mmCIF file of the protein (N, C-alpha, C, O) and its ligand, coordinates in Angstrom:
data_MODEL
# 
_entry.id   MODEL 
# 
loop_
_entity.id 
_entity.type 
_entity.pdbx_number_of_molecules 
1 polymer     1 
2 non-polymer 1 
# 
_entity_poly.entity_id                      1 
_entity_poly.type                           'polypeptide(L)' 
_entity_poly.nstd_linkage                   no 
_entity_poly.nstd_monomer                   no 
_entity_poly.pdbx_seq_one_letter_code       MFLLRIACLFGRHFPNRTDVRWVGVETVAPCRACGRQLRREGKGKWRAWTRVDA 
_entity_poly.pdbx_seq_one_letter_code_can   MFLLRIACLFGRHFPNRTDVRWVGVETVAPCRACGRQLRREGKGKWRAWTRVDA 
_entity_poly.pdbx_strand_id                 A 
# 
loop_
_entity_poly_seq.entity_id 
_entity_poly_seq.num 
_entity_poly_seq.mon_id 
_entity_poly_seq.hetero 
1 1  MET n 
1 2  PHE n 
1 3  LEU n 
1 4  LEU n 
1 5  ARG n 
1 6  ILE n 
1 7  ALA n 
1 8  CYS n 
1 9  LEU n 
1 10 PHE n 
1 11 GLY n 
1 12 ARG n 
1 13 HIS n 
1 14 PHE n 
1 15 PRO n 
1 16 ASN n 
1 17 ARG n 
1 18 THR n 
1 19 ASP n 
1 20 VAL n 
1 21 ARG n 
1 22 TRP n 
1 23 VAL n 
1 24 GLY n 
1 25 VAL n 
1 26 GLU n 
1 27 THR n 
1 28 VAL n 
1 29 ALA n 
1 30 PRO n 
1 31 CYS n 
1 32 ARG n 
1 33 ALA n 
1 34 CYS n 
1 35 GLY n 
1 36 ARG n 
1 37 GLN n 
1 38 LEU n 
1 39 ARG n 
1 40 ARG n 
1 41 GLU n 
1 42 GLY n 
1 43 LYS n 
1 44 GLY n 
1 45 LYS n 
1 46 TRP n 
1 47 ARG n 
1 48 ALA n 
1 49 TRP n 
1 50 THR n 
1 51 ARG n 
1 52 VAL n 
1 53 ASP n 
1 54 ALA n 
# 
loop_
_struct_asym.id 
_struct_asym.entity_id 
A 1 
B 2 
# 
loop_
_chem_comp.id 
_chem_comp.type 
_chem_comp.mon_nstd_flag 
ALA 'L-peptide linking' y 
ARG 'L-peptide linking' y 
ASN 'L-peptide linking' y 
ASP 'L-peptide linking' y 
CYS 'L-peptide linking' y 
GLN 'L-peptide linking' y 
GLU 'L-peptide linking' y 
GLY 'peptide linking'   y 
HIS 'L-peptide linking' y 
ILE 'L-peptide linking' y 
LEU 'L-peptide linking' y 
LYS 'L-peptide linking' y 
MET 'L-peptide linking' y 
PHE 'L-peptide linking' y 
PRO 'L-peptide linking' y 
THR 'L-peptide linking' y 
TRP 'L-peptide linking' y 
VAL 'L-peptide linking' y 
ZN  non-polymer         . 
# 
_pdbx_entity_nonpoly.entity_id   2 
_pdbx_entity_nonpoly.name        ? 
_pdbx_entity_nonpoly.comp_id     ZN 
# 
_pdbx_nonpoly_scheme.asym_id         B 
_pdbx_nonpoly_scheme.entity_id       2 
_pdbx_nonpoly_scheme.mon_id          ZN 
_pdbx_nonpoly_scheme.ndb_seq_num     1 
_pdbx_nonpoly_scheme.pdb_seq_num     101 
_pdbx_nonpoly_scheme.auth_seq_num    101 
_pdbx_nonpoly_scheme.pdb_mon_id      ZN 
_pdbx_nonpoly_scheme.auth_mon_id     ZN 
_pdbx_nonpoly_scheme.pdb_strand_id   A 
_pdbx_nonpoly_scheme.pdb_ins_code    . 
# 
loop_
_atom_site.group_PDB 
_atom_site.id 
_atom_site.type_symbol 
_atom_site.label_atom_id 
_atom_site.label_alt_id 
_atom_site.label_comp_id 
_atom_site.label_asym_id 
_atom_site.label_entity_id 
_atom_site.label_seq_id 
_atom_site.pdbx_PDB_ins_code 
_atom_site.Cartn_x 
_atom_site.Cartn_y 
_atom_site.Cartn_z 
_atom_site.occupancy 
_atom_site.B_iso_or_equiv 
_atom_site.pdbx_formal_charge 
_atom_site.auth_seq_id 
_atom_site.auth_comp_id 
_atom_site.auth_asym_id 
_atom_site.auth_atom_id 
_atom_site.pdbx_PDB_model_num 
ATOM   1   N  N  . MET A 1 1  ? 51.068 -50.375 -180.855 1.00 0.00 ? 1   MET A N  1 
ATOM   2   C  CA . MET A 1 1  ? 51.122 -51.831 -181.049 1.00 0.00 ? 1   MET A CA 1 
ATOM   3   C  C  . MET A 1 1  ? 52.038 -52.442 -179.984 1.00 0.00 ? 1   MET A C  1 
ATOM   4   O  O  . MET A 1 1  ? 53.121 -51.925 -179.711 1.00 0.00 ? 1   MET A O  1 
ATOM   5   N  N  . PHE A 1 2  ? 51.591 -53.531 -179.398 1.00 0.00 ? 2   PHE A N  1 
ATOM   6   C  CA . PHE A 1 2  ? 52.238 -54.069 -178.212 1.00 0.00 ? 2   PHE A CA 1 
ATOM   7   C  C  . PHE A 1 2  ? 53.699 -54.443 -178.451 1.00 0.00 ? 2   PHE A C  1 
ATOM   8   O  O  . PHE A 1 2  ? 54.566 -54.081 -177.655 1.00 0.00 ? 2   PHE A O  1 
ATOM   9   N  N  . LEU A 1 3  ? 53.975 -55.145 -179.510 1.00 0.00 ? 3   LEU A N  1 
ATOM   10  C  CA . LEU A 1 3  ? 55.360 -55.570 -179.755 1.00 0.00 ? 3   LEU A CA 1 
ATOM   11  C  C  . LEU A 1 3  ? 56.273 -54.361 -179.934 1.00 0.00 ? 3   LEU A C  1 
ATOM   12  O  O  . LEU A 1 3  ? 57.421 -54.374 -179.491 1.00 0.00 ? 3   LEU A O  1 
ATOM   13  N  N  . LEU A 1 4  ? 55.765 -53.329 -180.577 1.00 0.00 ? 4   LEU A N  1 
ATOM   14  C  CA . LEU A 1 4  ? 56.587 -52.136 -180.748 1.00 0.00 ? 4   LEU A CA 1 
ATOM   15  C  C  . LEU A 1 4  ? 56.860 -51.485 -179.398 1.00 0.00 ? 4   LEU A C  1 
ATOM   16  O  O  . LEU A 1 4  ? 57.943 -50.948 -179.163 1.00 0.00 ? 4   LEU A O  1 
ATOM   17  N  N  . ARG A 1 5  ? 55.875 -51.539 -178.520 1.00 0.00 ? 5   ARG A N  1 
ATOM   18  C  CA . ARG A 1 5  ? 56.069 -50.921 -177.205 1.00 0.00 ? 5   ARG A CA 1 
ATOM   19  C  C  . ARG A 1 5  ? 57.123 -51.670 -176.404 1.00 0.00 ? 5   ARG A C  1 
ATOM   20  O  O  . ARG A 1 5  ? 57.844 -51.054 -175.619 1.00 0.00 ? 5   ARG A O  1 
ATOM   21  N  N  . ILE A 1 6  ? 57.230 -52.951 -176.577 1.00 0.00 ? 6   ILE A N  1 
ATOM   22  C  CA . ILE A 1 6  ? 58.312 -53.691 -175.918 1.00 0.00 ? 6   ILE A CA 1 
ATOM   23  C  C  . ILE A 1 6  ? 59.657 -53.164 -176.409 1.00 0.00 ? 6   ILE A C  1 
ATOM   24  O  O  . ILE A 1 6  ? 60.576 -52.964 -175.615 1.00 0.00 ? 6   ILE A O  1 
ATOM   25  N  N  . ALA A 1 7  ? 59.770 -52.943 -177.699 1.00 0.00 ? 7   ALA A N  1 
ATOM   26  C  CA . ALA A 1 7  ? 61.004 -52.385 -178.232 1.00 0.00 ? 7   ALA A CA 1 
ATOM   27  C  C  . ALA A 1 7  ? 61.281 -51.024 -177.615 1.00 0.00 ? 7   ALA A C  1 
ATOM   28  O  O  . ALA A 1 7  ? 62.431 -50.680 -177.342 1.00 0.00 ? 7   ALA A O  1 
ATOM   29  N  N  . CYS A 1 8  ? 60.228 -50.254 -177.397 1.00 0.00 ? 8   CYS A N  1 
ATOM   30  C  CA . CYS A 1 8  ? 60.392 -48.940 -176.781 1.00 0.00 ? 8   CYS A CA 1 
ATOM   31  C  C  . CYS A 1 8  ? 61.031 -49.060 -175.407 1.00 0.00 ? 8   CYS A C  1 
ATOM   32  O  O  . CYS A 1 8  ? 61.851 -48.227 -175.021 1.00 0.00 ? 8   CYS A O  1 
ATOM   33  N  N  . LEU A 1 9  ? 60.655 -50.096 -174.672 1.00 0.00 ? 9   LEU A N  1 
ATOM   34  C  CA . LEU A 1 9  ? 61.220 -50.265 -173.339 1.00 0.00 ? 9   LEU A CA 1 
ATOM   35  C  C  . LEU A 1 9  ? 62.723 -50.460 -173.395 1.00 0.00 ? 9   LEU A C  1 
ATOM   36  O  O  . LEU A 1 9  ? 63.440 -50.162 -172.440 1.00 0.00 ? 9   LEU A O  1 
ATOM   37  N  N  . PHE A 1 10 ? 63.184 -50.959 -174.514 1.00 0.00 ? 10  PHE A N  1 
ATOM   38  C  CA . PHE A 1 10 ? 64.618 -51.185 -174.679 1.00 0.00 ? 10  PHE A CA 1 
ATOM   39  C  C  . PHE A 1 10 ? 65.290 -50.036 -175.417 1.00 0.00 ? 10  PHE A C  1 
ATOM   40  O  O  . PHE A 1 10 ? 66.437 -50.150 -175.851 1.00 0.00 ? 10  PHE A O  1 
ATOM   41  N  N  . GLY A 1 11 ? 64.577 -48.945 -175.554 1.00 0.00 ? 11  GLY A N  1 
ATOM   42  C  CA . GLY A 1 11 ? 65.180 -47.757 -176.130 1.00 0.00 ? 11  GLY A CA 1 
ATOM   43  C  C  . GLY A 1 11 ? 65.115 -47.670 -177.637 1.00 0.00 ? 11  GLY A C  1 
ATOM   44  O  O  . GLY A 1 11 ? 65.751 -46.816 -178.255 1.00 0.00 ? 11  GLY A O  1 
ATOM   45  N  N  . ARG A 1 12 ? 64.325 -48.578 -178.230 1.00 0.00 ? 12  ARG A N  1 
ATOM   46  C  CA . ARG A 1 12 ? 64.192 -48.528 -179.688 1.00 0.00 ? 12  ARG A CA 1 
ATOM   47  C  C  . ARG A 1 12 ? 62.812 -47.967 -180.000 1.00 0.00 ? 12  ARG A C  1 
ATOM   48  O  O  . ARG A 1 12 ? 61.790 -48.576 -179.684 1.00 0.00 ? 12  ARG A O  1 
ATOM   49  N  N  . HIS A 1 13 ? 62.802 -46.809 -180.620 1.00 0.00 ? 13  HIS A N  1 
ATOM   50  C  CA . HIS A 1 13 ? 61.529 -46.156 -180.903 1.00 0.00 ? 13  HIS A CA 1 
ATOM   51  C  C  . HIS A 1 13 ? 61.298 -46.058 -182.400 1.00 0.00 ? 13  HIS A C  1 
ATOM   52  O  O  . HIS A 1 13 ? 62.183 -46.314 -183.216 1.00 0.00 ? 13  HIS A O  1 
ATOM   53  N  N  . PHE A 1 14 ? 60.073 -45.679 -182.725 1.00 0.00 ? 14  PHE A N  1 
ATOM   54  C  CA . PHE A 1 14 ? 59.653 -45.660 -184.123 1.00 0.00 ? 14  PHE A CA 1 
ATOM   55  C  C  . PHE A 1 14 ? 59.048 -44.297 -184.436 1.00 0.00 ? 14  PHE A C  1 
ATOM   56  O  O  . PHE A 1 14 ? 57.834 -44.118 -184.341 1.00 0.00 ? 14  PHE A O  1 
ATOM   57  N  N  . PRO A 1 15 ? 59.882 -43.347 -184.804 1.00 0.00 ? 15  PRO A N  1 
ATOM   58  C  CA . PRO A 1 15 ? 59.381 -42.002 -185.051 1.00 0.00 ? 15  PRO A CA 1 
ATOM   59  C  C  . PRO A 1 15 ? 58.377 -41.965 -186.191 1.00 0.00 ? 15  PRO A C  1 
ATOM   60  O  O  . PRO A 1 15 ? 58.551 -42.610 -187.225 1.00 0.00 ? 15  PRO A O  1 
ATOM   61  N  N  . ASN A 1 16 ? 57.337 -41.202 -185.975 1.00 0.00 ? 16  ASN A N  1 
ATOM   62  C  CA . ASN A 1 16 ? 56.331 -41.003 -187.007 1.00 0.00 ? 16  ASN A CA 1 
ATOM   63  C  C  . ASN A 1 16 ? 56.868 -39.976 -187.999 1.00 0.00 ? 16  ASN A C  1 
ATOM   64  O  O  . ASN A 1 16 ? 56.874 -38.776 -187.727 1.00 0.00 ? 16  ASN A O  1 
ATOM   65  N  N  . ARG A 1 17 ? 57.309 -40.460 -189.132 1.00 0.00 ? 17  ARG A N  1 
ATOM   66  C  CA . ARG A 1 17 ? 57.998 -39.581 -190.074 1.00 0.00 ? 17  ARG A CA 1 
ATOM   67  C  C  . ARG A 1 17 ? 57.060 -38.610 -190.771 1.00 0.00 ? 17  ARG A C  1 
ATOM   68  O  O  . ARG A 1 17 ? 57.511 -37.681 -191.442 1.00 0.00 ? 17  ARG A O  1 
ATOM   69  N  N  . THR A 1 18 ? 55.773 -38.816 -190.617 1.00 0.00 ? 18  THR A N  1 
ATOM   70  C  CA . THR A 1 18 ? 54.842 -37.847 -191.199 1.00 0.00 ? 18  THR A CA 1 
ATOM   71  C  C  . THR A 1 18 ? 54.582 -36.693 -190.236 1.00 0.00 ? 18  THR A C  1 
ATOM   72  O  O  . THR A 1 18 ? 53.881 -35.741 -190.577 1.00 0.00 ? 18  THR A O  1 
ATOM   73  N  N  . ASP A 1 19 ? 55.147 -36.780 -189.034 1.00 0.00 ? 19  ASP A N  1 
ATOM   74  C  CA . ASP A 1 19 ? 54.912 -35.735 -188.040 1.00 0.00 ? 19  ASP A CA 1 
ATOM   75  C  C  . ASP A 1 19 ? 56.222 -35.208 -187.479 1.00 0.00 ? 19  ASP A C  1 
ATOM   76  O  O  . ASP A 1 19 ? 56.294 -34.791 -186.324 1.00 0.00 ? 19  ASP A O  1 
ATOM   77  N  N  . VAL A 1 20 ? 57.258 -35.233 -188.311 1.00 0.00 ? 20  VAL A N  1 
ATOM   78  C  CA . VAL A 1 20 ? 58.552 -34.717 -187.885 1.00 0.00 ? 20  VAL A CA 1 
ATOM   79  C  C  . VAL A 1 20 ? 58.502 -33.193 -187.871 1.00 0.00 ? 20  VAL A C  1 
ATOM   80  O  O  . VAL A 1 20 ? 57.928 -32.568 -188.762 1.00 0.00 ? 20  VAL A O  1 
ATOM   81  N  N  . ARG A 1 21 ? 59.104 -32.618 -186.860 1.00 0.00 ? 21  ARG A N  1 
ATOM   82  C  CA . ARG A 1 21 ? 59.178 -31.162 -186.832 1.00 0.00 ? 21  ARG A CA 1 
ATOM   83  C  C  . ARG A 1 21 ? 60.516 -30.736 -186.262 1.00 0.00 ? 21  ARG A C  1 
ATOM   84  O  O  . ARG A 1 21 ? 61.229 -31.519 -185.633 1.00 0.00 ? 21  ARG A O  1 
ATOM   85  N  N  . TRP A 1 22 ? 60.832 -29.492 -186.496 1.00 0.00 ? 22  TRP A N  1 
ATOM   86  C  CA . TRP A 1 22 ? 62.110 -28.964 -186.043 1.00 0.00 ? 22  TRP A CA 1 
ATOM   87  C  C  . TRP A 1 22 ? 61.870 -27.940 -184.944 1.00 0.00 ? 22  TRP A C  1 
ATOM   88  O  O  . TRP A 1 22 ? 61.084 -27.005 -185.093 1.00 0.00 ? 22  TRP A O  1 
ATOM   89  N  N  . VAL A 1 23 ? 62.563 -28.145 -183.853 1.00 0.00 ? 23  VAL A N  1 
ATOM   90  C  CA . VAL A 1 23 ? 62.470 -27.211 -182.734 1.00 0.00 ? 23  VAL A CA 1 
ATOM   91  C  C  . VAL A 1 23 ? 63.864 -26.662 -182.515 1.00 0.00 ? 23  VAL A C  1 
ATOM   92  O  O  . VAL A 1 23 ? 64.717 -27.318 -181.916 1.00 0.00 ? 23  VAL A O  1 
ATOM   93  N  N  . GLY A 1 24 ? 64.089 -25.454 -183.005 1.00 0.00 ? 24  GLY A N  1 
ATOM   94  C  CA . GLY A 1 24 ? 65.433 -24.910 -182.943 1.00 0.00 ? 24  GLY A CA 1 
ATOM   95  C  C  . GLY A 1 24 ? 66.351 -25.780 -183.788 1.00 0.00 ? 24  GLY A C  1 
ATOM   96  O  O  . GLY A 1 24 ? 66.131 -25.951 -184.987 1.00 0.00 ? 24  GLY A O  1 
ATOM   97  N  N  . VAL A 1 25 ? 67.377 -26.325 -183.157 1.00 0.00 ? 25  VAL A N  1 
ATOM   98  C  CA . VAL A 1 25 ? 68.314 -27.178 -183.884 1.00 0.00 ? 25  VAL A CA 1 
ATOM   99  C  C  . VAL A 1 25 ? 67.947 -28.651 -183.744 1.00 0.00 ? 25  VAL A C  1 
ATOM   100 O  O  . VAL A 1 25 ? 68.605 -29.518 -184.319 1.00 0.00 ? 25  VAL A O  1 
ATOM   101 N  N  . GLU A 1 26 ? 66.898 -28.930 -182.983 1.00 0.00 ? 26  GLU A N  1 
ATOM   102 C  CA . GLU A 1 26 ? 66.514 -30.315 -182.735 1.00 0.00 ? 26  GLU A CA 1 
ATOM   103 C  C  . GLU A 1 26 ? 65.517 -30.797 -183.784 1.00 0.00 ? 26  GLU A C  1 
ATOM   104 O  O  . GLU A 1 26 ? 64.699 -30.029 -184.291 1.00 0.00 ? 26  GLU A O  1 
ATOM   105 N  N  . THR A 1 27 ? 65.605 -32.078 -184.092 1.00 0.00 ? 27  THR A N  1 
ATOM   106 C  CA . THR A 1 27 ? 64.589 -32.721 -184.914 1.00 0.00 ? 27  THR A CA 1 
ATOM   107 C  C  . THR A 1 27 ? 63.799 -33.641 -184.001 1.00 0.00 ? 27  THR A C  1 
ATOM   108 O  O  . THR A 1 27 ? 64.374 -34.531 -183.375 1.00 0.00 ? 27  THR A O  1 
ATOM   109 N  N  . VAL A 1 28 ? 62.510 -33.444 -183.915 1.00 0.00 ? 28  VAL A N  1 
ATOM   110 C  CA . VAL A 1 28 ? 61.692 -34.225 -182.997 1.00 0.00 ? 28  VAL A CA 1 
ATOM   111 C  C  . VAL A 1 28 ? 60.516 -34.827 -183.750 1.00 0.00 ? 28  VAL A C  1 
ATOM   112 O  O  . VAL A 1 28 ? 60.075 -34.304 -184.774 1.00 0.00 ? 28  VAL A O  1 
ATOM   113 N  N  . ALA A 1 29 ? 60.017 -35.939 -183.219 1.00 0.00 ? 29  ALA A N  1 
ATOM   114 C  CA . ALA A 1 29 ? 58.846 -36.593 -183.782 1.00 0.00 ? 29  ALA A CA 1 
ATOM   115 C  C  . ALA A 1 29 ? 58.255 -37.483 -182.698 1.00 0.00 ? 29  ALA A C  1 
ATOM   116 O  O  . ALA A 1 29 ? 58.985 -37.982 -181.841 1.00 0.00 ? 29  ALA A O  1 
ATOM   117 N  N  . PRO A 1 30 ? 56.959 -37.684 -182.725 1.00 0.00 ? 30  PRO A N  1 
ATOM   118 C  CA . PRO A 1 30 ? 56.353 -38.586 -181.751 1.00 0.00 ? 30  PRO A CA 1 
ATOM   119 C  C  . PRO A 1 30 ? 56.589 -40.033 -182.135 1.00 0.00 ? 30  PRO A C  1 
ATOM   120 O  O  . PRO A 1 30 ? 56.650 -40.369 -183.318 1.00 0.00 ? 30  PRO A O  1 
ATOM   121 N  N  . CYS A 1 31 ? 56.724 -40.891 -181.127 1.00 0.00 ? 31  CYS A N  1 
ATOM   122 C  CA . CYS A 1 31 ? 56.889 -42.315 -181.387 1.00 0.00 ? 31  CYS A CA 1 
ATOM   123 C  C  . CYS A 1 31 ? 55.541 -42.917 -181.789 1.00 0.00 ? 31  CYS A C  1 
ATOM   124 O  O  . CYS A 1 31 ? 54.521 -42.653 -181.152 1.00 0.00 ? 31  CYS A O  1 
ATOM   125 N  N  . ARG A 1 32 ? 55.545 -43.708 -182.824 1.00 0.00 ? 32  ARG A N  1 
ATOM   126 C  CA . ARG A 1 32 ? 54.306 -44.333 -183.286 1.00 0.00 ? 32  ARG A CA 1 
ATOM   127 C  C  . ARG A 1 32 ? 53.791 -45.368 -182.301 1.00 0.00 ? 32  ARG A C  1 
ATOM   128 O  O  . ARG A 1 32 ? 52.596 -45.659 -182.259 1.00 0.00 ? 32  ARG A O  1 
ATOM   129 N  N  . ALA A 1 33 ? 54.706 -45.927 -181.502 1.00 0.00 ? 33  ALA A N  1 
ATOM   130 C  CA . ALA A 1 33 ? 54.318 -47.016 -180.609 1.00 0.00 ? 33  ALA A CA 1 
ATOM   131 C  C  . ALA A 1 33 ? 53.907 -46.509 -179.232 1.00 0.00 ? 33  ALA A C  1 
ATOM   132 O  O  . ALA A 1 33 ? 52.860 -46.898 -178.714 1.00 0.00 ? 33  ALA A O  1 
ATOM   133 N  N  . CYS A 1 34 ? 54.729 -45.637 -178.633 1.00 0.00 ? 34  CYS A N  1 
ATOM   134 C  CA . CYS A 1 34 ? 54.458 -45.234 -177.258 1.00 0.00 ? 34  CYS A CA 1 
ATOM   135 C  C  . CYS A 1 34 ? 54.008 -43.789 -177.151 1.00 0.00 ? 34  CYS A C  1 
ATOM   136 O  O  . CYS A 1 34 ? 53.558 -43.365 -176.086 1.00 0.00 ? 34  CYS A O  1 
ATOM   137 N  N  . GLY A 1 35 ? 54.119 -43.023 -178.227 1.00 0.00 ? 35  GLY A N  1 
ATOM   138 C  CA . GLY A 1 35 ? 53.596 -41.667 -178.217 1.00 0.00 ? 35  GLY A CA 1 
ATOM   139 C  C  . GLY A 1 35 ? 54.511 -40.642 -177.586 1.00 0.00 ? 35  GLY A C  1 
ATOM   140 O  O  . GLY A 1 35 ? 54.189 -39.454 -177.561 1.00 0.00 ? 35  GLY A O  1 
ATOM   141 N  N  . ARG A 1 36 ? 55.655 -41.086 -177.074 1.00 0.00 ? 36  ARG A N  1 
ATOM   142 C  CA . ARG A 1 36 ? 56.571 -40.124 -176.468 1.00 0.00 ? 36  ARG A CA 1 
ATOM   143 C  C  . ARG A 1 36 ? 57.265 -39.316 -177.548 1.00 0.00 ? 36  ARG A C  1 
ATOM   144 O  O  . ARG A 1 36 ? 57.446 -39.764 -178.680 1.00 0.00 ? 36  ARG A O  1 
ATOM   145 N  N  . GLN A 1 37 ? 57.646 -38.110 -177.157 1.00 0.00 ? 37  GLN A N  1 
ATOM   146 C  CA . GLN A 1 37 ? 58.383 -37.277 -178.087 1.00 0.00 ? 37  GLN A CA 1 
ATOM   147 C  C  . GLN A 1 37 ? 59.804 -37.807 -178.207 1.00 0.00 ? 37  GLN A C  1 
ATOM   148 O  O  . GLN A 1 37 ? 60.464 -38.080 -177.204 1.00 0.00 ? 37  GLN A O  1 
ATOM   149 N  N  . LEU A 1 38 ? 60.260 -37.947 -179.420 1.00 0.00 ? 38  LEU A N  1 
ATOM   150 C  CA . LEU A 1 38 ? 61.621 -38.419 -179.662 1.00 0.00 ? 38  LEU A CA 1 
ATOM   151 C  C  . LEU A 1 38 ? 62.464 -37.281 -180.210 1.00 0.00 ? 38  LEU A C  1 
ATOM   152 O  O  . LEU A 1 38 ? 61.963 -36.379 -180.881 1.00 0.00 ? 38  LEU A O  1 
ATOM   153 N  N  . ARG A 1 39 ? 63.746 -37.343 -179.912 1.00 0.00 ? 39  ARG A N  1 
ATOM   154 C  CA . ARG A 1 39 ? 64.677 -36.358 -180.431 1.00 0.00 ? 39  ARG A CA 1 
ATOM   155 C  C  . ARG A 1 39 ? 65.731 -37.095 -181.234 1.00 0.00 ? 39  ARG A C  1 
ATOM   156 O  O  . ARG A 1 39 ? 66.291 -38.086 -180.767 1.00 0.00 ? 39  ARG A O  1 
ATOM   157 N  N  . ARG A 1 40 ? 65.996 -36.632 -182.404 1.00 0.00 ? 40  ARG A N  1 
ATOM   158 C  CA . ARG A 1 40 ? 66.979 -37.312 -183.229 1.00 0.00 ? 40  ARG A CA 1 
ATOM   159 C  C  . ARG A 1 40 ? 68.380 -36.988 -182.743 1.00 0.00 ? 40  ARG A C  1 
ATOM   160 O  O  . ARG A 1 40 ? 68.739 -35.822 -182.573 1.00 0.00 ? 40  ARG A O  1 
ATOM   161 N  N  . GLU A 1 41 ? 69.171 -38.035 -182.521 1.00 0.00 ? 41  GLU A N  1 
ATOM   162 C  CA . GLU A 1 41 ? 70.526 -37.847 -181.997 1.00 0.00 ? 41  GLU A CA 1 
ATOM   163 C  C  . GLU A 1 41 ? 71.582 -38.191 -183.029 1.00 0.00 ? 41  GLU A C  1 
ATOM   164 O  O  . GLU A 1 41 ? 72.779 -38.118 -182.750 1.00 0.00 ? 41  GLU A O  1 
ATOM   165 N  N  . GLY A 1 42 ? 71.158 -38.552 -184.173 1.00 0.00 ? 42  GLY A N  1 
ATOM   166 C  CA . GLY A 1 42 ? 72.120 -38.901 -185.209 1.00 0.00 ? 42  GLY A CA 1 
ATOM   167 C  C  . GLY A 1 42 ? 71.391 -39.615 -186.323 1.00 0.00 ? 42  GLY A C  1 
ATOM   168 O  O  . GLY A 1 42 ? 70.163 -39.706 -186.303 1.00 0.00 ? 42  GLY A O  1 
ATOM   169 N  N  . LYS A 1 43 ? 72.113 -40.110 -187.271 1.00 0.00 ? 43  LYS A N  1 
ATOM   170 C  CA . LYS A 1 43 ? 71.478 -40.758 -188.401 1.00 0.00 ? 43  LYS A CA 1 
ATOM   171 C  C  . LYS A 1 43 ? 70.748 -42.012 -187.947 1.00 0.00 ? 43  LYS A C  1 
ATOM   172 O  O  . LYS A 1 43 ? 71.373 -42.995 -187.549 1.00 0.00 ? 43  LYS A O  1 
ATOM   173 N  N  . GLY A 1 44 ? 69.429 -41.973 -188.007 1.00 0.00 ? 44  GLY A N  1 
ATOM   174 C  CA . GLY A 1 44 ? 68.625 -43.124 -187.643 1.00 0.00 ? 44  GLY A CA 1 
ATOM   175 C  C  . GLY A 1 44 ? 68.563 -43.406 -186.155 1.00 0.00 ? 44  GLY A C  1 
ATOM   176 O  O  . GLY A 1 44 ? 68.010 -44.423 -185.737 1.00 0.00 ? 44  GLY A O  1 
ATOM   177 N  N  . LYS A 1 45 ? 69.126 -42.511 -185.350 1.00 0.00 ? 45  LYS A N  1 
ATOM   178 C  CA . LYS A 1 45 ? 69.104 -42.716 -183.898 1.00 0.00 ? 45  LYS A CA 1 
ATOM   179 C  C  . LYS A 1 45 ? 68.143 -41.729 -183.256 1.00 0.00 ? 45  LYS A C  1 
ATOM   180 O  O  . LYS A 1 45 ? 68.282 -40.515 -183.404 1.00 0.00 ? 45  LYS A O  1 
ATOM   181 N  N  . TRP A 1 46 ? 67.171 -42.270 -182.546 1.00 0.00 ? 46  TRP A N  1 
ATOM   182 C  CA . TRP A 1 46 ? 66.186 -41.434 -181.877 1.00 0.00 ? 46  TRP A CA 1 
ATOM   183 C  C  . TRP A 1 46 ? 66.158 -41.804 -180.411 1.00 0.00 ? 46  TRP A C  1 
ATOM   184 O  O  . TRP A 1 46 ? 66.273 -42.974 -180.047 1.00 0.00 ? 46  TRP A O  1 
ATOM   185 N  N  . ARG A 1 47 ? 66.005 -40.807 -179.586 1.00 0.00 ? 47  ARG A N  1 
ATOM   186 C  CA . ARG A 1 47 ? 65.927 -41.056 -178.150 1.00 0.00 ? 47  ARG A CA 1 
ATOM   187 C  C  . ARG A 1 47 ? 64.744 -40.283 -177.582 1.00 0.00 ? 47  ARG A C  1 
ATOM   188 O  O  . ARG A 1 47 ? 64.510 -39.129 -177.940 1.00 0.00 ? 47  ARG A O  1 
ATOM   189 N  N  . ALA A 1 48 ? 64.003 -40.935 -176.693 1.00 0.00 ? 48  ALA A N  1 
ATOM   190 C  CA . ALA A 1 48 ? 62.877 -40.254 -176.075 1.00 0.00 ? 48  ALA A CA 1 
ATOM   191 C  C  . ALA A 1 48 ? 63.375 -39.140 -175.185 1.00 0.00 ? 48  ALA A C  1 
ATOM   192 O  O  . ALA A 1 48 ? 64.389 -39.266 -174.498 1.00 0.00 ? 48  ALA A O  1 
ATOM   193 N  N  . TRP A 1 49 ? 62.634 -38.043 -175.213 1.00 0.00 ? 49  TRP A N  1 
ATOM   194 C  CA . TRP A 1 49 ? 62.943 -36.966 -174.292 1.00 0.00 ? 49  TRP A CA 1 
ATOM   195 C  C  . TRP A 1 49 ? 62.680 -37.457 -172.890 1.00 0.00 ? 49  TRP A C  1 
ATOM   196 O  O  . TRP A 1 49 ? 61.618 -38.009 -172.598 1.00 0.00 ? 49  TRP A O  1 
ATOM   197 N  N  . THR A 1 50 ? 63.650 -37.254 -172.025 1.00 0.00 ? 50  THR A N  1 
ATOM   198 C  CA . THR A 1 50 ? 63.446 -37.640 -170.637 1.00 0.00 ? 50  THR A CA 1 
ATOM   199 C  C  . THR A 1 50 ? 62.543 -36.610 -169.965 1.00 0.00 ? 50  THR A C  1 
ATOM   200 O  O  . THR A 1 50 ? 62.795 -35.406 -170.004 1.00 0.00 ? 50  THR A O  1 
ATOM   201 N  N  . ARG A 1 51 ? 61.508 -37.118 -169.363 1.00 0.00 ? 51  ARG A N  1 
ATOM   202 C  CA . ARG A 1 51 ? 60.547 -36.261 -168.693 1.00 0.00 ? 51  ARG A CA 1 
ATOM   203 C  C  . ARG A 1 51 ? 60.299 -36.821 -167.307 1.00 0.00 ? 51  ARG A C  1 
ATOM   204 O  O  . ARG A 1 51 ? 60.317 -38.034 -167.099 1.00 0.00 ? 51  ARG A O  1 
ATOM   205 N  N  . VAL A 1 52 ? 60.070 -35.939 -166.378 1.00 0.00 ? 52  VAL A N  1 
ATOM   206 C  CA . VAL A 1 52 ? 59.893 -36.356 -164.994 1.00 0.00 ? 52  VAL A CA 1 
ATOM   207 C  C  . VAL A 1 52 ? 58.680 -37.276 -164.852 1.00 0.00 ? 52  VAL A C  1 
ATOM   208 O  O  . VAL A 1 52 ? 58.689 -38.210 -164.051 1.00 0.00 ? 52  VAL A O  1 
ATOM   209 N  N  . ASP A 1 53 ? 57.648 -37.002 -165.631 1.00 0.00 ? 53  ASP A N  1 
ATOM   210 C  CA . ASP A 1 53 ? 56.418 -37.754 -165.488 1.00 0.00 ? 53  ASP A CA 1 
ATOM   211 C  C  . ASP A 1 53 ? 56.345 -38.947 -166.446 1.00 0.00 ? 53  ASP A C  1 
ATOM   212 O  O  . ASP A 1 53 ? 55.301 -39.589 -166.560 1.00 0.00 ? 53  ASP A O  1 
ATOM   213 N  N  . ALA A 1 54 ? 57.443 -39.241 -167.128 1.00 0.00 ? 54  ALA A N  1 
ATOM   214 C  CA . ALA A 1 54 ? 57.418 -40.331 -168.108 1.00 0.00 ? 54  ALA A CA 1 
ATOM   215 C  C  . ALA A 1 54 ? 57.463 -41.686 -167.409 1.00 0.00 ? 54  ALA A C  1 
ATOM   216 O  O  . ALA A 1 54 ? 57.450 -42.723 -168.071 1.00 0.00 ? 54  ALA A O  1 
HETATM 217 ZN ZN . ZN  B 2 .  ? 58.496 -45.495 -178.441 1.00 0.00 2 101 ZN  A ZN 1 
# 
């Protein structure tokens, strides 16, 4: 959704809580708006994984 993607540009993402998974000690989920993989950095704080091709 376009408005959500604008928020993504400002670093606010919307993790898909039905697709949360654990990778080692990390909690990751795809963003519902932009589709990037997010990593949980704290309570309610998610950050997109930095990728070279992002
Ligand atoms: Zn996003």
